[in-house]
C-alpha positions in Angstrom: 2.5 33.2 24.3 2.6 32.3 28.1 -1.0 31.0 27.7 0.0 28.8 24.8 3.0 27.4 26.7 0.7 26.5 29.6 -1.8 24.8 27.3 1.0 22.8 25.6 2.3 21.7 28.9 -1.1 20.5 29.9 -1.6 18.6 26.6 1.8 16.8 26.9 1.1 15.8 30.5 -2.2 14.4 29.5 -0.7 12.4 26.6 2.2 10.9 28.7 0.0 10.1 31.7 -2.2 7.9 29.5 -0.2 4.7 28.9 -2.7 3.3 26.5 -2.4 6.4 24.2 1.4 6.1 24.4 1.2 2.5 23.2 -1.1 3.4 20.4 1.1 6.2 19.3 4.5 4.5 19.4 4.1 0.7 19.7 1.3 0.1 17.2 2.9 1.9 14.3 6.2 0.1 14.8 4.5 -3.3 14.9 2.5 -2.4 11.8 5.7 -1.3 9.9 7.3 -4.6 10.8 4.4 -6.8 9.9 2.6 -5.1 7.0 5.4 -5.2 4.4 5.7 -8.9 4.8 1.9 -9.5 4.8 0.6 -7.0 2.3 2.4 -8.2 -0.8 1.4 -8.2 -4.5 3.5 -11.2 -5.1 1.7 -14.5 -5.0 3.4 -17.8 -4.4 2.4 -21.4 -3.7 -0.4 -21.3 -6.3 -2.1 -24.7 -6.1 -1.7 -26.5 -9.5 -3.7 -29.3 -11.0 -2.2 -30.9 -14.1 -3.8 -33.1 -16.7 -1.1 -34.7 -18.9 -2.7 -36.5 -21.8 0.6 -36.8 -23.7 3.0 -38.4 -21.1 6.0 -37.3 -23.3 9.4 -35.9 -22.6 8.2 -32.4 -23.6 5.1 -32.6 -21.4 7.1 -33.7 -18.4 9.6 -30.9 -19.1 6.8 -28.4 -19.2 5.4 -29.6 -15.9 8.8 -29.3 -14.3 9.0 -25.8 -15.5 5.9 -24.9 -13.6 6.9 -26.6 -10.4 10.5 -25.3 -10.4 9.3 -21.7 -10.9 8.7 -21.1 -7.2 5.2 -19.8 -7.9 3.3 -23.1 -8.4 2.8 -26.1 -6.1 1.6 -29.3 -7.7 -1.2 -30.6 -5.6 -3.1 -32.8 -8.1 -2.3 -35.0 -11.1 -5.7 -35.7 -12.6 -6.7 -38.1 -15.3 -9.5 -35.9 -16.8 -10.6 -32.3 -16.9 -13.7 -33.1 -14.8 -11.5 -34.5 -12.1 -9.3 -31.5 -12.1 -12.3 -29.2 -12.0 -13.6 -31.0 -8.9 -10.4 -30.0 -7.2 -10.9 -26.4 -8.0 -14.5 -26.6 -6.7 -13.3 -28.0 -3.5 -10.7 -25.2 -3.2 -7.8 -27.6 -3.4 -6.5 -26.1 -6.7 -6.2 -22.6 -8.0 -5.4 -23.3 -11.6 -5.6 -26.2 -14.1 -3.1 -26.9 -16.8 -4.2 -29.4 -19.5 -1.6 -30.8 -21.9 -3.3 -32.3 -24.9 -2.6 -35.7 -26.4 0.0 -35.5 -29.1 1.6 -32.4 -27.5 5.1 -33.3 -28.4 4.3 -34.7 -31.9 2.3 -31.7 -32.9 5.0 -29.4 -31.6 7.7 -31.1 -33.7 5.6 -31.8 -36.8 3.4 -28.7 -37.0 5.5 -26.2 -35.0 2.5 -25.4 -32.9 0.2 -26.9 -30.3 -2.4 -25.7 -27.7 -2.3 -25.9 -23.9 -5.4 -25.2 -21.8 -5.1 -22.9 -18.8 -8.2 -22.7 -16.5 -8.0 -20.5 -13.3 -10.3 -20.2 -10.3 -11.4 -16.5 -10.7 -13.2 -16.1 -7.4 -10.1 -14.1 -6.4 -9.6 -12.0 -9.5 -6.1 -10.9 -8.5 -4.9 -14.4 -7.8 -6.3 -15.7 -11.0 -4.8 -12.9 -13.1 -1.4 -13.4 -11.7 -1.6 -17.1 -12.0 -2.4 -16.9 -15.7 0.3 -14.2 -16.2 2.9 -16.5 -14.5 1.7 -19.4 -16.6 1.9 -17.5 -19.9 5.5 -16.4 -18.9 6.5 -20.0 -18.2 5.0 -21.2 -21.5 6.8 -18.4 -23.5 10.1 -19.4 -21.8 9.5 -23.1 -22.6 8.6 -22.2 -26.3 11.8 -20.1 -26.6 13.9 -23.0 -25.3 12.3 -25.5 -27.6 12.9 -23.2 -30.6 16.6 -22.7 -29.6 17.0 -26.5 -29.5 15.5 -26.8 -32.9 17.7 -24.1 -34.4 20.8 -25.8 -33.0 19.6 -29.1 -34.4 18.8 -27.4 -37.8 15.3 -28.5 -37.8 14.5 -25.4 -39.7 16.7 -22.6 -41.1 18.0 -20.1 -38.6 15.8 -17.0 -38.2 16.6 -13.5 -37.5 15.9 -12.6 -33.9 15.4 -9.4 -32.1 17.3 -9.3 -28.8 15.5 -7.2 -26.2 17.4 -5.5 -23.4 15.7 -3.6 -20.7 16.4 -1.8 -17.4 14.2 -0.9 -14.5 14.6 2.7 -13.3 14.5 3.7 -9.6 13.9 0.1 -8.5 16.3 -2.0 -10.6 15.5 -5.4 -8.8 11.8 -4.8 -8.7 12.0 -5.0 -4.9 8.6 -5.0 -3.4 9.7 -3.5 -0.1 11.0 -0.4 -1.8 7.5 0.2 -3.1 5.3 -0.7 -0.1 7.4 0.6 2.8 7.2 4.3 1.9 3.4 4.0 1.5 3.1 2.3 4.9 5.2 5.1 6.4 2.6 7.6 5.0 -0.2 5.5 6.4 1.3 5.4 9.9 1.8 9.2 10.0 -1.8 9.5 8.9 -3.2 7.2 11.6 -1.4 9.0 14.4 -2.2 12.4 13.2 -5.8 11.9 12.3 -7.1 9.5 14.8 -5.5 11.0 17.8 -6.5 14.6 17.0 -10.1 13.7 16.2 -10.5 12.5 19.8 -8.8 15.5 21.3 -11.4 18.2 21.7 -14.3 15.8 22.2 -12.4 14.3 25.1 -12.6 17.8 26.8 -16.3 17.8 26.1 -16.9 14.5 27.8 -14.7 15.4 30.8 -16.4 18.7 31.3 -13.2 20.7 31.1 -14.3 22.4 27.8 -16.6 24.6 29.7 -13.8 25.9 31.9 -11.7 26.6 28.8 -14.6 28.4 27.1 -15.0 30.9 29.9 -11.2 31.5 30.2 -9.4 34.3 28.3 -7.8 31.8 26.0 -8.1 32.8 22.3 -9.6 30.3 19.9 -6.4 30.0 17.8 -4.3 29.4 20.9 -6.7 26.5 21.9 -6.5 25.0 18.4 -2.7 25.3 18.3 -2.4 23.7 21.8 -4.3 20.7 20.4 -2.4 20.6 17.1 1.3 21.1 18.1 1.8 18.1 20.4 0.5 15.6 17.9 2.4 17.4 15.1 5.6 16.8 17.0 4.6 13.2 17.8 3.8 12.5 14.1 7.3 13.6 13.1 8.8 11.4 15.8 6.8 8.5 14.5 8.1 9.3 11.0 11.6 9.3 12.3 11.2 6.0 14.0 9.7 4.7 10.7 12.8 5.8 8.8 15.1 4.1 11.3 13.1 0.8 11.2 13.0 0.9 7.3 16.8 1.3 7.2 17.6 -1.3 9.9 15.0 -4.0 8.8 14.7 -3.4 5.1 17.9 -1.5 4.2 15.8 1.3 2.7 17.5 4.7 2.7 15.8 7.6 0.9 17.4 8.7 -2.3 16.1 12.2 -1.8 16.6 14.8 0.9 15.4 14.2 4.5 14.9 17.9 4.8 12.3 17.9 1.9 10.7 14.8 3.3 10.3 16.3 6.8 9.1 19.6 5.4 6.4 17.9 3.4 5.4 15.6 6.2 5.2 18.6 8.6 2.8 20.5 6.3 0.8 17.4 5.7 0.5 16.8 9.4 -0.8 20.3 9.9 -3.5 19.6 7.2 -4.5 16.3 8.7 -4.4 17.4 12.3 -6.7 20.3 11.2 -9.1 17.9 9.7 -9.0 15.7 12.8 -9.7 18.7 15.0 -12.6 19.8 12.8 -14.0 16.3 13.2 -13.6 16.6 17.0 -15.3 20.0 17.0 -18.5 18.6 15.4 -18.6 15.4 17.5 -20.1 15.3 20.9 -18.7 12.0 22.1 -15.5 10.0 21.5 -17.6 7.2 19.9 -19.0 9.6 17.3 -15.5 10.9 16.6 -14.1 7.4 16.2 -16.9 6.5 13.8 -16.3 9.6 11.7 -12.6 9.0 11.7 -12.9 5.4 10.7 -15.2 6.4 7.8 -12.8 8.9 6.4 -9.7 6.8 7.1 -11.2 3.9 5.2 -11.8 6.1 2.2 -8.4 7.8 2.4 -6.6 4.5 2.4 -8.6 2.8 -0.3 -8.3 5.9 -2.6 -4.7 6.7 -1.6 -2.9 4.4 -4.0 -1.2 2.3 -1.3 -2.6 -1.1 -2.3 -4.3 -0.4 -5.6 -2.7 1.9 -8.3 -4.7 5.0 -8.9 -4.3 4.6 -12.6 -6.3 1.3 -12.4 -9.3 2.9 -10.6 -12.4 4.0 -12.5 -12.6 7.6 -13.7 -14.9 8.7 -10.9 -12.6 7.2 -8.2 -9.6 8.9 -9.8 -11.3 12.3 -9.5 -12.0 11.6 -5.8 -8.3 11.0 -5.2 -7.6 14.6 -6.0 -9.2 15.7 -2.7 -7.6 12.9 -0.7 -4.6 14.3 1.2 -3.2 10.7 1.8 -2.7 10.3 -1.9 -0.2 13.2 -2.0 1.8 12.0 1.0 2.1 8.4 -0.4 3.2 9.8 -3.8 5.7 12.2 -2.2 7.2 9.5 0.0 7.7 7.1 -2.9 9.2 9.9 -5.0 11.6 10.9 -2.3 12.6 7.3 -1.4 12.8 5.8 -4.9 13.4 8.7 -7.3 15.2 11.2 -5.0 12.8 13.9 -6.0 13.7 17.5 -5.0 11.5 20.3 -3.7 10.9 21.5 -7.2 9.8 18.1 -8.4 7.2 18.1 -5.6 6.1 21.7 -5.8 2.6 20.9 -6.9 2.2 18.4 -4.0 3.5 21.1 -1.6 1.0 23.6 -3.0 -2.0 21.2 -2.7 -1.2 20.0 0.8 -0.6 23.6 1.9 -4.1 24.4 0.6 -5.5 21.5 2.6 -3.8 22.8 5.7 -5.2 26.3 5.3 -8.7 25.1 4.7 -9.0 22.5 7.4 -7.4 24.5 10.2 -9.3 27.7 9.2 -12.5 25.7 9.4 -11.5 24.2 12.7 -10.8 27.6 14.2 -14.0 29.1 12.7 -16.3 26.3 13.8 -15.0 26.1 17.3 -17.5 28.0 19.4 -16.0 29.7 22.4 -18.3 31.6 24.8 -16.3 34.5 26.3 
């Protein structure tokens, strides 16, 4: 125990003497938590709109006003023909084209139906999909308003309508921050835990101190614990700072228990730190460790469900997410913050992350070769 205390003191002194590492550990996560929720958003606004109004009627002008007043579209071009509007798309000046046919108002009144063309620039599939979805929603609202006007004017007999009521559970106002911030908190804990620990043992190799440690009476598990515990504590501190910023800046307060959240994050950090230490055991230089860490972090983030829902991934990618520890922390954080999930609700997440912790740390202790 005295040996472990000595090693822990050495590790903390090394960390706090390195000003760059301190900035990376505390300042960068804070900056990321402040910037990312505003930058990484699924909501798309200011979609450039090109309109072709072949009817020039009251209804066509009302429809155009519906688009511009929605807050999602910005009218940048009023073309005379479809080819002119298409040239604006080719020059990246417009994202979507709305063409209103000639006789739009007359067909709507006489035949109760008409056709509106929507053409989107699909180079960015996400932008195009959302732009078309927004357009369809606006057209449906416009159609409902027109039908309501006709019923009031008795243009056709009143029809039986089904009124739909709905409610949004756990996120009533569909607030994007409530969804993305817990995921970013998980990402920050992952970055601190994995990247820092992956450089730890290999730094001893480059400085030459690993040889002195190898011939000392220090046991392997004591050496691994001394490398794990400091960053485990720092990871929980970063999580606490993240909770404070989330509450102050975004007004987000977890609906679940902080105790359950810290317990899960603590086990998760043990697992991830073990994986980082295992990486550091195999690497000979810090450059190698950084490359390996970057490779795995990229996969962890892309398959973690932070930016792309796991349900939308192909089957083979969904299977890979089961061996991705980041997935379980992101899900657990969202369940705790939004749903107020209990320990029992997260029991399978706890079991899986505990398994990761045992496997990764067991391999790190086993693979660390100590010559005594």
